[in-house]
C-alpha positions in Angstrom: 77.7 179.7 138.0 78.8 181.6 141.3 77.6 185.1 141.8 80.4 187.8 141.8 79.7 190.8 144.2 79.4 194.3 142.8 82.0 196.7 144.3 81.9 200.3 142.7 85.0 201.3 144.3 87.2 201.1 147.4 87.2 203.2 150.4 84.3 204.9 152.3 82.3 205.4 149.1 82.5 201.7 148.2 81.8 200.7 151.6 78.6 202.7 151.8 77.5 201.2 148.5 78.2 197.7 149.8 76.0 198.4 152.9 73.1 199.7 150.9 73.0 196.7 148.5 74.5 193.9 150.9 71.3 192.1 151.7 70.4 191.7 147.8 73.8 190.9 146.8 74.3 188.4 149.7 70.9 186.7 148.9 71.9 186.5 145.2 75.2 184.7 146.3 73.5 182.2 148.3 71.0 181.5 145.6 73.6 180.5 143.1 73.7 177.0 141.9 77.0 176.3 143.3 76.3 177.5 146.8 72.9 175.6 146.9 74.6 172.4 145.8 77.2 172.9 148.5 74.8 173.6 151.2 72.3 170.9 150.4 75.1 168.4 150.4 76.3 169.4 153.8 72.7 169.4 155.6 72.3 165.9 153.7 75.7 164.4 155.1 76.6 166.1 158.3 74.2 164.0 160.4 76.1 160.9 159.6 79.5 162.6 160.9 80.2 161.0 164.5 84.2 161.6 164.5 86.7 164.1 163.7 88.0 161.4 161.2 84.6 161.4 159.6 84.4 165.0 159.2 88.1 165.7 157.8 87.6 162.7 155.3 84.9 164.3 153.5 86.4 167.3 151.8 83.1 168.9 150.7 81.9 168.7 154.3 85.2 170.0 155.7 85.1 172.9 153.1 81.7 174.1 154.4 82.7 173.6 158.1 86.1 175.4 157.8 84.4 178.3 155.8 82.0 179.0 158.3 84.7 180.2 160.6 86.9 181.8 158.0 89.5 178.9 158.1 89.2 177.7 154.5 93.0 178.0 154.1 93.2 174.9 156.3 91.4 172.7 154.0 94.6 170.6 153.2 95.8 170.5 156.6 93.7 167.6 157.6 95.9 166.2 160.2 95.9 169.6 162.1 92.1 170.1 161.7 91.4 166.5 163.0 93.6 167.2 166.2 91.5 170.5 166.6 88.3 168.5 166.5 89.6 165.3 168.5 90.9 167.4 171.3 87.6 169.4 171.6 87.6 172.3 173.9 86.8 171.2 177.5 90.6 170.5 178.7 93.0 173.4 179.1 95.6 171.2 177.1 93.3 170.9 174.2 95.2 172.4 171.0 92.5 174.9 170.1 92.7 176.4 173.6 96.6 177.0 173.1 96.3 178.7 169.8 96.1 182.5 169.9 93.5 182.7 167.2 90.3 181.7 168.7 88.4 180.9 165.6 89.9 177.2 165.9 88.4 177.1 169.5 84.8 178.2 168.0 85.2 175.9 165.1 86.0 172.9 167.4 83.3 173.8 170.0 80.8 173.8 167.2 80.7 170.5 166.3 81.1 168.8 169.8 83.4 166.1 168.6 85.9 166.3 171.5 86.0 164.3 174.9 83.2 165.2 177.3 81.3 167.3 174.7 77.8 166.9 173.1 78.1 166.1 169.3 76.0 168.7 167.5 76.4 167.3 163.8 73.0 165.6 164.3 71.2 168.6 165.4 69.7 170.5 162.4 69.4 173.7 164.0 72.9 173.8 164.9 74.0 172.6 161.4 71.9 175.2 159.7 73.7 177.9 161.5 77.0 176.6 160.3 75.5 176.8 156.6 74.4 180.2 157.3 77.7 181.4 158.5 79.6 179.6 155.7 77.2 181.5 153.4 78.1 184.9 154.9 81.9 184.0 155.0 81.7 182.8 151.3 80.2 186.1 150.4 83.1 187.8 152.2 85.5 185.6 150.7 84.0 186.6 147.3 84.2 190.1 148.0 87.8 189.9 149.2 88.9 188.4 146.0 88.1 191.9 144.7 89.0 194.0 147.8 90.7 192.5 150.9 89.9 195.8 152.8 86.2 195.3 152.2 86.2 191.6 153.4 87.8 192.4 156.7 85.4 195.4 157.0 82.3 192.9 156.6 84.0 190.3 158.9 84.4 192.9 161.8 80.8 194.0 161.6 79.7 190.6 163.2 82.9 189.4 164.9 83.6 192.5 166.9 80.1 192.5 168.3 80.5 188.7 169.1 83.7 189.4 171.0 82.2 192.4 172.7 79.2 190.1 173.8 81.6 187.6 175.4 81.4 187.4 179.1 85.2 187.4 179.6 87.1 190.3 181.0 87.8 193.3 178.6 91.6 192.4 178.9 90.7 189.0 177.7 88.7 190.2 174.9 91.6 192.5 173.8 94.0 189.3 173.9 91.4 187.3 171.6 91.2 190.3 169.3 94.9 190.4 168.9 94.9 186.7 168.1 92.4 187.0 165.2 94.5 188.0 162.1 91.7 189.9 160.2 90.4 191.6 163.4 94.1 192.5 164.5 95.0 193.8 161.0 91.9 196.1 160.9 92.6 197.4 164.3 96.0 198.1 163.7 95.3 200.0 160.5 92.4 201.9 162.1 94.5 203.0 164.9 97.5 204.0 162.8 99.7 201.3 164.5 102.6 199.5 162.6 102.1 195.8 161.7 105.4 195.1 163.5 103.7 195.7 167.0 103.4 191.9 167.4 106.9 191.7 168.4 106.4 193.8 171.5 105.7 192.5 174.8 101.9 191.4 174.9 101.1 193.5 178.1 102.7 196.4 176.1 100.8 195.6 173.0 97.4 195.7 175.0 98.5 199.1 176.6 99.1 200.7 173.2 95.9 199.4 171.6 93.9 200.6 174.7 95.4 204.1 174.5 94.9 204.5 170.6 91.2 203.2 170.7 90.4 205.5 173.5 91.8 208.5 171.5 89.5 207.4 168.7 86.3 206.5 170.3 86.5 207.7 173.8 86.8 204.2 175.4 89.4 201.6 175.5 87.2 198.8 175.8 86.3 196.1 173.4 82.9 195.9 175.2 81.7 199.2 173.4 81.3 197.2 170.1 78.1 196.2 171.3 77.1 199.6 169.7 76.8 199.4 166.0 77.9 203.1 166.0 81.3 202.4 167.6 81.8 199.3 165.2 81.0 201.8 162.2 83.4 204.3 163.7 86.4 202.2 163.7 85.4 200.6 160.4 85.6 204.1 158.7 88.7 205.0 160.3 90.1 201.6 158.9 88.9 202.2 155.3 90.2 205.6 155.4 93.6 204.7 156.5 93.7 201.7 154.1 92.9 204.0 151.1 95.4 206.4 152.3 98.1 203.9 152.6 97.4 202.2 149.2 97.4 205.7 147.5 100.6 206.5 149.2 102.4 203.1 149.0 106.1 203.7 147.9 106.0 207.4 148.7 108.3 209.0 151.3 106.8 210.3 154.8 107.8 213.8 153.1 105.6 213.4 150.1 102.7 212.1 152.0 102.8 215.0 154.3 102.8 217.5 151.3 100.1 215.6 149.8 97.8 215.7 152.7 98.5 219.4 153.1 97.6 219.9 149.6 94.2 218.1 150.0 93.5 220.4 153.1 93.6 223.4 151.0 
């Protein structure tokens, strides 16, 4: 039986509770029979994987591999996943390097099954890291089954920092962020931006994101998210706006304004 995360509510109050109980809940989730069986099978079999075909042909292995990067929805897209793995990441023409969602690049790079790459499937430490990422992502997915907003908030805690730590330019970090659906959704919501912003010229999008972030945190740079306090500031803004949007769904702008004014009295 799989452990079901406990969420007392949505919004900021629910987030505070989840933060306080995260370690204990995540451990209970990982220790469940289903998760133990999944992790054990992966560690037992992954060393035998030498090609992209080997990985995609074993559904149980592929489920863990994709899940570690939040790409579990591609489990049935075996041709696409195989192409991502076979192309690798060393060539600019590789499929993973052409996609805006950089999770595919990280996924492909993690296994080293492309040309000119070092295969990592036989390296225990590397594969243990995949298992750990899959456990964390699995817990986030279980949380998301109850509250998708909470799942995105959890995901952002580690991925914003990872993006901030990247050695690329800050503009490049922004473009990566804009190409990762959960991070983009979080940032658009936290900064009060419309979901249709993606139809605007990419350089204009960058300018808008930077301007709005500076207003919220005092800095337009993604690199600021090496500081947990900055990650938390954006997370709280995201949760607050998400809760407001949920409460006011279907209401007119005038009704929303009146409600907000009433709450300020």
